[in-house]
C-alpha positions as a printed Julia matrix, in Angstrom:
72×3 Matrix{Float64}:
   1.03  -253.46  92.6
   0.28  -249.9   92.18
  -0.21  -248.92  95.81
   1.34  -245.33  95.55
  -0.24  -244.48  92.13
  -3.83  -245.81  93.0
  -5.79  -242.78  91.78
  -3.75  -242.32  88.72
  -4.32  -246.46  88.02
  -8.26  -245.82  88.42
  -8.48  -242.89  86.15
  -6.23  -244.94  83.4
  -8.48  -247.86  83.87
 -11.55  -246.18  83.18
 -10.14  -243.93  80.24
  -7.39  -245.69  78.71
  -8.23  -249.03  76.52
  -4.87  -250.24  76.3
  -4.06  -249.75  79.9
  -7.12  -251.66  81.04
  -6.51  -254.51  78.23
  -2.5   -254.52  79.96
  -4.04  -254.69  83.35
  -6.25  -257.4   82.87
  -3.89  -259.54  81.23
  -1.58  -258.68  84.18
  -4.15  -259.79  86.91
  -4.72  -263.25  84.64
  -1.14  -263.59  84.55
  -0.69  -263.29  88.32
  -3.62  -265.8   88.96
  -2.06  -268.23  86.99
   1.55  -267.84  88.4
  -0.12  -267.92  91.99
  -1.65  -271.03  91.13
   1.11  -272.9   89.59
   3.86  -271.67  92.75
   0.48  -272.86  95.48
   0.28  -276.22  93.65
  -3.16  -275.84  92.58
  -2.29  -275.69  88.72
   0.94  -277.44  88.46
   3.41  -276.41  85.7
   7.12  -277.3   84.45
   9.51  -274.67  85.41
  10.12  -273.32  81.92
   6.69  -272.61  81.72
   6.08  -270.84  85.14
   9.4   -268.89  83.97
   7.89  -267.78  81.0
   4.61  -266.68  82.5
   6.76  -264.41  85.09
   8.61  -262.9   82.28
   5.48  -262.06  80.52
   3.7   -260.92  83.49
   6.79  -258.35  84.28
   6.74  -257.17  80.59
   3.06  -256.28  81.2
   3.68  -254.47  84.36
   6.55  -252.44  82.69
   4.12  -251.64  79.94
   1.59  -250.27  82.48
   4.48  -248.39  84.32
   5.62  -246.68  80.74
   1.76  -245.88  80.23
   1.29  -244.14  83.61
   4.76  -242.36  83.47
   3.61  -240.98  80.06
   0.27  -240.1   81.32
   1.84  -238.22  84.38
   4.17  -236.43  82.24
   1.51  -235.16  80.08
């Protein structure tokens, strides 16, 4: 997800509680989406789409924090 910014991500995971919380949430959502898509945890299409949107919001917030930290 953050291949190009791995060093920055590691620093933020260590030093920024909000970033760490959002990152963990994103990882949880990723696991749930993958489980639904592979059929190990079936769910309705509407619920899956909602999970994907929530995951994307978390990712956007993570990038926003990274951009703000880089600009500072």
